[in-house]
N, C-alpha and C positions, 0 to 999 in steps of 0.2 A: 858482278856489275861494275865493281872497282877496278878489276883487272881489265875489263873491256874498255873503261875510260882511259886507262893508263896507255893503252895501244893506240889511241886516236891522236892525231896530230893537233895542233892548236887550231889550225883553220877547220878541221873536220869538228871539233868541239863548238866552235861558233856557229857553224852551219846547222848542226844538230840542235843546238840551243834556240836558234830562231825558228827551225821547223817546229819544235816542241811549243813554242809560244804561240806560233800561227794555229797549230792544231788545237791547243787549249782554247784559243779564242774563238776558233771556228764553232767548237762544241757549245761554248757559253753563249754565243750569238744565235744559236739554233733554238735556245730554250724559249718556250712560249712566254715565260714571264719577263724576257728581255724585249719582247716585241709588242707594238700596239696591236690590240684586239686579240692578243693571245695566239696568233699565227705566226709561228717562227718560220724563218728562211729555210730553204732546202739546203743540205750540206754543202752541194757544189757553190751556191751563192754565198753562204757563210764564209766557206773557204776563200773565196775570192775578196770578199769583204775584209776579213782579218788579215789575208796577205797585203791587201792595199794599204790598211792601216799600219801594219808593222813595217812595211817596207815604204810608207809614206808616200805613195804615188798619187793618192787622191781620186782614184777611180772607184766607181761605186755601181751597183746593179739596182740599187733603190735609194730613193732620197733618205738621207740620214733621219731627220725629223719625222718624216711621214712614216718610216718603218719601225724605228726604235723608241721605246719609251726611256725614262730616266736611267734605268738599269742598264739597258743596252748601250745608251751614250757613254756611262761611266766605263763600261767594258771597252768600247771603241777608243775612248781617251787614254785609258791604261794601254792599249795596244799602241797608240800613236806615241805616247811617252817612251815606252819600252823601245819602239823601233827608233825614235828620234835620237835617244840618249845611247841605246845599246843595252840589250839585255844583261851582259857581263857586267857593265857599270852599275846596273841596278842591284844585281844579285851580290856582287862583291861589297858594295857599299852596306847592303843588309847584313852581311855577314860581319862587317866591322862594328855595325851599330849593336849586334848581339854579343860583341866581345871576342869573336872568333879573329885569330892571327891568319894571315895570307901566307900559304905555303908557297914554295918556289914554283910549283906547277901552275897555281892560280894567278900568281903575278905574271908568269910567262903568257898565260892566255890573255890576261888584261893588257900586257904590254902590246900584243898584236891587235887586240880589238881597238885600242885607242892611239896606236901608233906612237908609243912612248919609247925613248932611246935607251933608257936604263931602268933597271928593277927598283931603284931607289926612288924614281919619280912616279911610280904607280900611286902610292897613297896621295901625294900632292896633286896628281891629275884628277883622282877621284873627287877631292874637294873642290878643285877648280870647275870641274864640269858640272857637278851636281849644284854647287853654290851659284855658280854663274847662272845656270838655266833657272834655277829657282828665283834668282833676283830679277833676271829679264823678263820671264814668264809673268812674275808678280807684278812688275810695274806695267806690263802690257795688259794684264788683267784689270788693273785699277784704272788706267786710261779709258779702256773700252766700256768699263761699268759706268763711267760718267755719261756715256751715250745709252747704254742698255738698260740701267737701271729706271731711269724717268719713263722709258718706254714699255717696259716689261715687268716692272716691280722689283723689290729688292732681292727675293731669292732667285727667281728666275733670271733676272737680268745680271746678278752676280755669276750664275752658273753659266750663263751665255758668255760672259766675259772671260771667265777661266777657259772654257772650251776652246774658244776661238783664239785666244792667246796661245794656249799649248799647241793647237793645230798650225797657227801660223809660224811659231818659233820652230817647230819641227817639220816646216814645209809639207804638211801632210794634205792639205787642201779639203778637209772634211768641215762641214759647216751645218749649223741647225736652223738655218734660215727657211726652211721648207714650209713652216707655218705661214708664211706670206704666199708663197707659191713654190712648188717643188722644183728643185734644182736651181733655185734663183740665186744662191750664194749671197754675197754681200752687195749685189747690184742695187738693193734699195739704198744704199749708201754712197752711191757713186760719186755725189757732190758733197759729201761729208768729210772735210779735212781731217778730223779728229780720228775717225775710223781708218781712213785711207793712209794716212801718215804712220799710224800705229801699226797697222798691218804690215805696211812695206817695212818699218823699222824691224819688226819682228822676223820677217822672212829673211831680211838681209843678215840680221844678227845670228839667225840659226842656220844659215847657209854654210854648208860644210866647206865649199870652195873658197868663199870670199870672207870667212869668218875673221881671218887675221887683219884685214883692213877695212871691214865694213864700218866699224865705229868711226874711224878716220874720215871715210867717205861721207858718212852721215853728217858729221861735225861740219865738213867742208861744204856740203850742200846747204846746210843750215845757215852757216856764217855767210855764205855768198848769197842766199837770198834775202838775208837781213841787210847785208850791205847794199843790195840792189834797191830795196824798199826804202831804207832809212838813210842812206848816204847818196847814192846816185840820184834817185828820183827827185830830191829835193833840190839838187843842183841844176836840174834842167831849166828851170826859169831863168838862171843866170845867163843862159845862152840865148834867151829871147825866142824868137819863133825859129823853128828847125830849118826853114827854108833860108833865113838870113844866116843861120849858123853854117849851113852847107856852103852858101855862097861865100862866107868868109874863109873856110877852109880851102875852097877852090882857089880863091884868089891868092891865097898864101902859098899854096903849093905849086900852081900852074903859072902864076903871073908875077914871078919875082923881078926885081929890077934888071932890065936888059933883056928880059925874055919877051918875045913877039912885040918887040917895039915899045915895051913898056919902059918909062925911064923913072 
């Protein structure tokens, strides 16, 4: 087995690793103890769901809450987290926590999986990726818990906050709101600024393409909104009626001395 792994390229190792994670997730999701009513999904449906969770596409063949109990939801969340951060990141961090040193081969695989430029950057990148993800997902969960705990109770509300925070940060698209109506997602909170802004921030901060400038963009939008509400709005009365203001601007611009006979 070790000789077989040595013959594989870095890309092949990453692909096989994801395939193994998906296959394991499929088998776990098929278990009757992971499904409501003790009736598991077929292998094809489980494979589709596990692939969707690991590849964070958000496509489902059954409503998540309606189909899966707490164990099934935990399995899905694990697949989402592994798919969002990368299974190599999780495996290598686990190896470091157990005191194992990263060999040249492991660091090379890690370099390609996280697009590192140098081998010396791998350990730093691991801390940055996992620490940043934990911080952002934890903050998102706390904000969502403000809304979910009063509605659903402490234990269930906290679990829902954690699940949706991780799902949003990893751009997975899975939700547990099917207890209201199957496939309803977060539509119940369409007018809730706390849930909407938190979800948007998590999606932006977790997005692989715009990760580098997402925080700057959020700060810019936040500051622009505050300045509009608390700076520009209070100044409007200084100009009086908008029609008078428009007339004043028109007179200033188009009726200067000497123009159109105006002296």
